[in-house]
Phi, psi and omega in degrees: 000319180294326179293319179297315179297321179296317181296321179295317179296318180296320180295318179297316179295318180298316179296319180297312180298319179297316181293317179296319178298320179297318179299315181289329176294316177298320178298316179298314180293325178296318178298323177294319178297318179297316180296320179295317180298316180297319180295317181294323178296319179294320180299318180297318181288324176297320178295319177297317179296320179294318179297320178297317179298313181296322181293315182292321181284346181290143179292329181271087185288347180260023182292106181296327180295320179296317178296319179296321180297315180296320179298315181293321178294324178297322180287348184278352178221156182247003183295138173291131183234134175233129182253131182235157178270190183299331182271000180085011179279139181286127181241344179197161177205156180221149173056041181244305183261156174290162180297331182283344181283121182261310181280141180260121179274107184294323179296320178297319178297316181296319178295320178294320178300318178298323182288309186287342178294340178269349185271323183216154176287132184292158179256125181272140177232127177244117181263126177051032176059019181223327182259119182252125178229165179228144175251118174258133180224146179260179180284149176284166178299322179299314181295320180296332180284323185268344185291337179267356182299319178302322179295323177295320178296319179297317178298319178297317180297317179295314180299315180295319179298318180296321179296314181294319179299316179296324179295313180294323178295316179296321179295319179296315179296323178297316178295321179295320178298321179294323178295315179297317181296318179296319178298314182296316181293323178293322177299315178300320180295318182292323179289329185301324183293304178295334179295319177298322179294317179298322179296323177294316178296325179297320179294323178295317180297325178295325180286342182272006179057041175280174179305119184296330180295319179295315181296321180297320178293323176298318178299320179298319179292323177295319177297323178295317177298321178295323178292321177298318177300318180295323179300311181296324182291336181276344176291126180090350177262170177289116186278128179261128180254137178231154176287121182230157174273107187297318182296321178295319180298314182294322179296318178295323178298314182295320179299316181295313184289327182297324180289336187251014176231167183299150177291350178282351177262120178263128179252123179238133181238127180238087181288157178293154178295326179271142176293134180250103173254119190221151182275109183216171167262106187304315183300316184285323178295320176302319180300314181298311183297315180296321181296317179294319180295319179295321176295323179295318178298319177298320182291338180266002181056037174082009180212126180155202185233134173249128181234132176240133181226138177246143180228134177253122177249184183298313186242356183219155169248139181241140173243119179254120181244114184244151176224170179251034184278200188278350177087170181234132180290156184301322184286352179254355186299326178264330183294331184297342180267359180279144179298130175088352180273130179206149175257000180269148182295325183246015181279155178260346181071036183250332188302304183287332177292320174297318180300318179298315180297317181298319183286317187275316186276312187275332183242003179053031180249216182202160174219136181205163173275110183282311180222138174189130174225132182300123177080004183228110169057023171068213188225147174236121173264142177242124174254128184239124182232128179292142177266117183274000000 
């Protein structure tokens, strides 16, 4: 299967490189055609200027053949031509006005001369070694049509590249999502076996008339393990959202964590005055909140305050989780959500990346570091969930 996938990836890259190469080859050939067209147009006008010079300098000014040659050469190009004397005064023009135009607009001629003088280098004509004139000529309609073609090709190449890049990016993200889902499901499977065994041992302990409080706490931990298994199994599956009471869920999380952490950790909960009933996946939201709290406890070295506050806005519900830990530097505020990034010696860098995916992909919300300064008042995480 991996060989087939490799061959498919190689084929896609090969096709992409081939298509881009074809576009640039066409672009190269187009530039050559444009250069050739420009060169040929100049040659025709230079030939016309030479014929005009030879005819005027000829002693036989009534030479019908000379006039015919000039006429035919004029018909061989469509470029607008303006002829000026030594002082820059316009003395003649070709291919500018329609045959029906009788009056010559001098202002129009001057504006056109100004325009075409920037398009091509003028051709100098010296008559009888004493009279110096210049021919200014503009681009033909054909040249004006093809000169923008390379820019169109470049835009096509850029557009095509963006499409292909987006395709490969989407394909990469899709494969990455499949890896994450497979990892999560395999983790759930691996936890499931010892969990079944623990449930059996719990039933045996109940039959031995042991302290019911101890057995109940063991049951609670088994239920927690079962919930963790469920969390992993839901990653990569179609997530079902239900309307839940957010404040009740958060309160239960704090009660559970408070019993299983040092008395040096103070847990404070400030629910919103308004009841927040919101459409969420309870199992996954619990995972996000617990993960942030556990990271906060680590940052406080086992001593400090955890505060949770809920806020109800018009279109969103917010969960603010604050700690009195060591804080997060500015350059790490976004990196902490990247897969594999961790500041712990034995961490895998998966917790916050999973949390990010749960908030953005499954709940169409967001998670971010709202406030944090190294060594000052700890860190506040903000979870934002849309209210449907």
